C-alpha positions as CSV (number, residue, x, y, z in Angstrom):
1,X,0.0,0.0,0.0
2,X,1.3,3.4,-0.8
3,X,0.8,6.7,1.0
4,X,-1.3,7.8,-2.0
5,X,-4.0,5.1,-1.5
6,X,-7.4,6.3,-0.4
7,X,-9.3,4.5,2.3
8,X,-12.9,4.9,3.4
9,X,-13.7,5.6,7.0
10,X,-15.2,2.1,7.3
11,X,-12.0,0.5,6.0
12,X,-9.9,2.4,8.5
13,X,-12.3,1.6,11.3
14,X,-12.2,-2.1,10.4
15,X,-8.4,-2.1,10.3
16,X,-8.2,-0.3,13.7
17,X,-10.5,-2.9,15.2
18,X,-8.3,-5.7,13.9
19,X,-5.2,-4.2,15.4
20,X,-4.2,-6.0,18.6
21,X,-2.8,-2.9,20.2
22,X,-5.3,-0.2,19.1
23,X,-8.5,-2.2,19.7
24,X,-8.2,-2.4,23.5
25,X,-7.5,1.3,23.7
26,X,-10.4,2.1,21.4
27,X,-12.7,-0.1,23.5
28,X,-11.6,1.6,26.7
29,X,-12.1,5.0,25.2
30,X,-15.6,4.0,24.1
31,X,-16.4,2.9,27.7
32,X,-15.0,5.8,29.6
33,X,-13.2,9.2,29.1
34,X,-11.2,8.4,32.2
35,X,-7.7,7.0,31.7
36,X,-7.3,3.5,33.1
37,X,-5.1,3.3,36.3
38,X,-1.5,2.4,36.1
39,X,-2.3,-0.9,37.8
40,X,-4.8,-1.8,35.0
41,X,-2.2,-1.2,32.3
42,X,0.9,-2.6,34.1
43,X,0.6,-6.0,32.4
44,X,0.1,-4.6,28.9
45,X,2.7,-4.6,26.2
46,X,4.8,-1.5,25.4
47,X,2.6,-0.4,22.5
48,X,-0.5,-0.3,24.7
49,X,1.4,1.4,27.4
50,X,2.4,4.1,24.9
51,X,-1.2,4.6,24.0
52,X,-2.0,4.9,27.7
53,X,0.6,7.6,28.1
54,X,-1.0,9.4,25.2
55,X,-4.5,8.9,26.6
56,X,-5.4,12.6,26.9
57,X,-4.4,13.3,23.3
58,X,-6.4,10.3,21.9
59,X,-9.9,11.1,20.7
60,X,-12.8,9.2,19.0
61,X,-14.5,10.6,16.0
62,X,-16.9,8.6,13.8
63,X,-15.7,5.4,15.5
64,X,-12.0,6.1,14.7
65,X,-9.2,6.7,17.1
66,X,-7.2,9.8,16.4
67,X,-4.2,11.5,18.1
68,X,-4.4,15.2,18.5
69,X,-1.0,16.8,18.1
70,X,-0.7,20.4,19.2
71,X,2.1,22.8,18.3
72,X,4.3,24.0,21.2
73,X,2.7,27.5,21.1
74,X,-0.8,26.0,21.1
75,X,-1.9,27.9,18.0
76,X,-2.4,24.9,15.7
77,X,-3.2,21.2,15.9
78,X,-3.2,18.2,13.6
79,X,-5.3,15.1,13.8
80,X,-3.5,11.9,13.1
81,X,-5.2,8.5,12.6
82,X,-3.6,6.0,15.0
83,X,-1.0,3.8,13.2
84,X,-2.1,0.4,12.1
85,X,0.2,-2.6,12.7
86,X,-0.7,-4.2,9.4
87,X,0.1,-1.0,7.6
88,X,3.0,0.7,9.5
89,X,4.6,1.8,6.2
90,X,1.6,4.1,5.8
91,X,2.5,7.3,7.5
92,X,-0.3,9.3,5.8
93,X,-3.7,8.1,4.8
94,X,-5.3,10.4,2.3
95,X,-9.1,10.6,2.7
96,X,-11.7,12.0,0.4
97,X,-12.5,14.8,1.3
98,X,-10.3,15.3,4.3
99,X,-11.8,13.9,7.5
100,X,-12.9,16.8,9.6
101,X,-13.0,16.5,13.4
């Protein structure tokens, strides 16, 4: 898959749900806005722990998990779709038209 491929929202959602690291975080976000305790996450793998650290910058929109990246001065932000294990080589997924959050 190239960075020029276009995916539908449903294809991205399906792929996120199939990802063994993203799915548990997505499910926890759906259940509660509160970050799980350190004890709850202690036995998880390093990828899931990383998502736990990023909890406050992770947001759900249309069933997709996004990371909100803010500039140091707080004047701008970007929304990034969480990376997918099966498609790590894809750094950018171009959507039609751009997904608005």
